[in-house]
C-alpha positions in Angstrom: 0.0 0.0 0.0 1.5 3.3 -1.0 0.9 6.8 0.5 -1.7 7.8 -2.2 -3.7 4.6 -1.6 -3.6 5.2 2.1 -4.8 8.8 1.8 -7.5 7.7 -0.5 -8.6 5.0 1.9 -8.5 7.5 4.8 -10.7 9.9 2.8 -13.2 7.0 2.1 -13.1 6.1 5.8 -13.7 9.7 6.9 -16.7 10.0 4.6 -18.2 6.6 5.1 -17.6 6.3 8.9 -20.1 9.1 9.5 -22.3 9.0 6.4 -24.6 6.0 6.8 -23.0 3.9 4.0 -20.7 1.6 6.0 -17.0 2.5 6.3 -15.9 -1.1 6.8 -17.9 -2.2 3.7 -16.2 0.4 1.5 -12.8 -0.4 2.9 -13.3 -4.1 2.0 -14.5 -3.1 -1.5 -11.6 -0.7 -2.2 -8.9 -3.0 -0.7 -10.3 -5.6 -3.1 -10.0 -3.2 -6.0 -6.4 -2.2 -5.0 -5.5 -5.9 -4.9 -4.9 -5.9 -1.1 -5.9 -9.5 -0.6 -4.9 -9.8 3.1 -7.1 -7.7 5.4 -5.1 -4.7 6.7 -6.7 -4.8 10.1 -4.2 -2.5 11.8 -4.5 0.1 9.0 -8.3 -0.1 9.4 -7.9 0.5 13.1 -5.7 3.5 12.5 -8.3 5.0 10.2 -11.0 4.4 12.9 -8.7 6.3 15.3 -8.7 9.2 12.9 -12.5 9.3 12.9 -12.5 9.0 16.7 -10.5 12.2 16.8 -13.0 13.8 14.5 -15.9 12.8 16.8 -14.1 14.2 19.8 -13.6 17.5 18.1 -17.2 17.8 16.9 -18.7 16.8 20.3 -16.0 18.5 22.4 -18.5 20.6 24.4 -20.8 17.7 25.1 -18.0 15.4 26.2 -16.5 18.1 28.4 -19.8 18.7 30.1 -20.2 14.9 30.7 -16.7 14.6 32.1 -17.3 17.6 34.5 -20.5 15.8 35.6 -18.6 12.6 36.2 -16.1 14.5 38.5 -19.0 16.0 40.4 -21.2 12.9 40.8 -20.8 12.6 44.6 -21.8 16.3 45.2 -24.5 16.3 42.5 -25.9 13.0 43.8 -26.3 14.4 47.3 -27.9 17.5 46.1 -30.4 15.6 43.9 -31.2 13.1 46.7 -29.6 10.1 45.1 -28.5 8.5 41.9 -32.0 7.9 40.6 -33.2 11.5 41.0 -29.9 12.6 39.5 -30.6 10.4 36.5 -34.1 11.9 36.2 -33.0 15.6 36.5 -29.5 15.9 35.1 -29.3 15.4 31.3 -25.5 15.0 31.2 -25.6 12.3 33.8 -28.5 10.6 32.0 -26.5 10.7 28.8 -23.5 9.2 30.6 -25.6 6.3 32.0 -27.2 5.7 28.6 -23.8 5.5 26.9 -22.5 3.0 29.5 -25.7 0.9 29.1 -25.5 1.0 25.4 -21.9 0.0 25.4 -22.6 -3.3 27.3 -24.3 -5.2 24.4 -21.8 -3.7 22.0 -18.9 -4.8 24.1 -20.3 -8.3 24.6 -20.8 -8.8 20.8 -17.3 -7.4 20.2 -15.7 -9.8 22.6 -17.6 -12.8 21.2 -17.0 -12.2 17.6 -13.8 -10.1 17.2 -11.9 -13.3 16.4 -14.0 -13.8 13.2 -13.5 -10.2 12.1 -10.6 -11.3 9.8 -12.8 -13.6 7.8 -15.7 -11.2 7.7 -13.4 -8.5 6.2 -12.5 -10.9 3.3 -16.1 -11.6 2.2 -17.2 -9.3 -0.6 -20.6 -11.0 -1.1 -21.4 -10.5 2.6 -20.5 -6.8 2.2 -22.9 -6.5 -0.7 -25.8 -8.1 1.1 -25.3 -6.0 4.2 -25.1 -2.8 2.2 -28.4 -3.6 0.6 -29.8 -4.3 4.1 -28.4 -1.0 5.4 -30.1 0.9 2.5 -33.4 -0.7 3.3 -33.2 0.2 6.9 -32.5 3.8 6.0 -35.4 3.9 3.6 -37.8 2.8 6.4 -37.1 6.1 8.2 -38.4 8.4 5.4 -42.0 8.5 6.7 -41.3 8.7 10.4 -42.9 11.5 12.4 -40.8 14.7 12.8 -41.4 14.8 16.6 -39.9 12.4 19.1 -38.6 11.9 22.6 -35.7 14.0 23.9 -32.8 12.5 25.9 -34.7 13.2 29.1 -37.3 10.6 28.0 -34.8 8.0 26.8 -34.5 4.9 29.0 -32.2 2.0 29.5 -34.2 -0.2 27.2 -33.6 2.3 24.4 -29.9 2.4 25.1 -29.6 -1.4 25.2 -31.4 -1.8 21.8 -29.3 0.8 20.1 -26.1 -0.7 21.6 -27.1 -4.1 20.4 -27.4 -2.8 16.8 -24.1 -1.0 17.2 -22.5 -4.4 18.1 -24.0 -6.0 15.0 -22.1 -3.3 12.9 -19.0 -5.4 13.3 -20.3 -7.1 10.1 -18.8 -5.1 7.2 -21.6 -3.5 5.1 -23.8 -2.7 8.1 -23.4 1.1 8.7 -22.8 1.7 12.4 -24.2 5.3 12.2 -27.0 4.4 9.8 -28.2 1.5 11.8 -28.0 3.0 15.2 -29.6 6.3 14.2 -32.4 4.5 12.2 -33.2 2.3 15.2 -33.2 5.3 17.5 -35.7 7.0 15.2 -37.8 3.9 15.1 -37.9 4.0 18.9 -39.4 7.5 18.5 -36.3 9.3 19.7 -36.1 12.8 18.2 -33.7 13.4 15.3 -31.0 15.5 17.0 -30.9 13.3 20.1 -30.7 10.2 17.9 -27.7 11.6 16.1 -25.9 12.9 19.2 -26.4 9.6 21.1 -25.3 7.5 18.1 -21.9 9.3 17.9 -21.3 9.6 21.6 -22.1 5.9 21.9 -19.5 5.2 19.3 -16.6 6.7 21.3 -16.1 3.8 23.8 -16.5 1.2 21.0 -13.9 2.8 18.7 -11.5 3.5 21.5 -11.8 -0.1 22.8 -11.3 -1.5 19.3 -8.2 0.6 18.8 -6.7 -0.6 22.1 -7.5 -4.2 21.4 -6.0 -4.0 18.0 -2.7 -2.6 19.2 -2.5 -5.1 22.1 -3.2 -7.9 19.7 0.0 -7.0 17.9 -1.7 -6.2 14.6 1.0 -3.6 13.9 3.4 -6.5 13.2 1.1 -7.9 10.6 0.5 -4.6 8.7 2.0 -4.2 5.3 1.5 -0.5 5.3 4.4 1.9 5.9 4.6 4.4 8.7 3.9 7.2 6.2 0.9 5.4 4.8 -0.5 4.8 8.4 0.0 8.5 9.3 -1.4 9.8 6.0 -4.4 7.6 6.1 -5.2 8.5 9.7 -4.9 12.3 9.1 -7.1 12.1 6.0 -9.7 10.1 8.0 -9.7 12.7 10.8 -10.0 15.8 8.5 -12.6 14.4 6.1 -14.4 12.7 9.0 -14.8 16.0 10.8 -16.4 17.6 7.7 -18.6 14.6 7.0 -19.9 14.4 10.6 -20.9 18.1 10.6 -22.7 17.6 7.3 -24.5 14.5 8.5 -25.8 16.2 11.7 -27.5 18.8 9.4 -29.0 16.0 7.2 -30.4 14.2 10.3 -31.9 17.4 11.6 -33.9 17.8 8.4 -35.0 14.1 8.4 -33.2 13.1 5.1 -31.3 10.1 6.3 -33.1 8.0 3.7 -31.4 9.8 0.8 -28.4 7.5 1.2 -30.5 4.4 0.5 -30.1 4.3 -3.3 -26.4 4.7 -2.9 -26.2 1.8 -0.4 -28.2 -0.4 -2.8 -26.1 0.5 -5.8 -22.8 -0.1 -4.0 -24.2 -3.4 -2.5 -25.1 -4.6 -6.0 -21.7 -3.5 -7.3 -20.0 -5.5 -4.6 -22.0 -8.6 -5.5 -21.1 -8.2 -9.2 -17.4 -7.7 -8.5 -17.3 -10.7 -6.2 -18.3 -12.9 -9.1 -15.8 -11.5 -11.6 
């Protein structure tokens, strides 16, 4: 993999990680087109680290507010009369609890199936089918009511269901952002809350995957140069930042379904290429 290919893949990652079209599915497809037959898992992890940085930048104020709340839980809890009243009255604490709850099913699925990730990333037909499924899920959201529940009305059941869907996004071709936001909308959560929760929920999952990848020694298996790793990561961070800002506006206007035809087209293309 040369530097140009790495930057191109980083750009694709930055766009597709946030736009609901499956970053992992596109990486499998383009690695296949570039003739990279062995999955570059460590390179993929570096690209996800780039998009993690983009998420941190976009949601800096929300993350900062949550961290301040974490530091003040003992005092805030006493003032509110306990953890339950604090959960009911403090939106930052409520979001924190919902993120932790949603991360549980994601983490369980990740631990159970991370060992088969290698084989999943080599299956182009699987990518095609899952992209078609993603497009269909996005299409279902087109007629949903414009109103919905704010974060103050979200419960643990909502968080667990969205977290479960996020865990299933380990399968390349299933868009993490597209599936989690769509399910949140189907649970009658308002658009802006669905978008914010989806991306804040992604932070522990992406961070954990990055750490697990490094600890597993994937860097020793990577065929990418240091320049390619850095170039791809920076491209993913920059393009990801711009893509995330754009997607949040699209979600606000209820146009998530506009990505369905693209997912269907790329899914069919992947199925065709897999037979060539």
